[in-house]
LUMTI-938111 format. One line per field, with one value per residue (C-alpha): residue number from 0; residue in one letter; x, y, z. Coordinates in steps of 0.02 Angstrom, whole numbers. Example, Ala and Ser with C-alpha at 12.3 -4.5 7.8 and 13.67 -1.06 7.14 Angstrom:
BEGIN
pado = c(0 1) .
drenlum = c(a s) .
c1 = c(615 684) .
c2 = c(-225 -53) .
c3 = c(390 357) .
END
This chain:
BEGIN
pado = c(0 1 2 3 4 5 6 7 8 9 10 11 12 13 14 15 16 17 18 19 20 21 22 23 24 25 26 27 28 29 30 31 32 33 34 35 36 37 38 39 40 41 42 43 44 45 46 47 48 49 50 51 52) .
drenlum = c(x x x x x x x x x x x x x x x x x x x x x x x x x x x x x x x x x x x x x x x x x x x x x x x x x x x x x) .
c1 = c(0 78 101 29 118 43 166 110 217 292 330 517 492 379 497 643 542 490 671 724 587 640 816 755 600 530 402 256 148 147 -17 -24 -148 -91 -184 -286 -218 -29 -6 -46 115 66 42 -13 62 24 169 142 290 306 291 441 406) .
c2 = c(0 166 309 477 637 811 952 1134 1288 1395 1306 1309 1237 1098 1055 1043 932 817 799 758 626 550 528 434 340 253 381 297 449 639 734 923 1060 1226 1390 1458 1632 1636 1773 1650 1592 1418 1252 1085 921 743 621 434 329 141 79 -19 -198) .
c3 = c(0 -51 70 15 68 44 11 14 -17 -152 -316 -275 -100 -164 -307 -185 -68 -212 -268 -90 -75 -241 -173 -19 -79 -230 -291 -378 -421 -411 -425 -415 -385 -454 -424 -568 -530 -561 -430 -290 -211 -151 -239 -167 -225 -171 -183 -168 -114 -104 74 138 168) .
END
């Protein structure tokens, strides 16, 4: 069963966190929610990683 992690922050912060997760875990899916107004600073991304076992 995969583990789902929600990341919220600026696009740069979220991208950095995703890259860090990819170094440590086997990422199986990345799903993002981007604001419809580009001026908004935050994005939300859900990252699924394979559970150890």
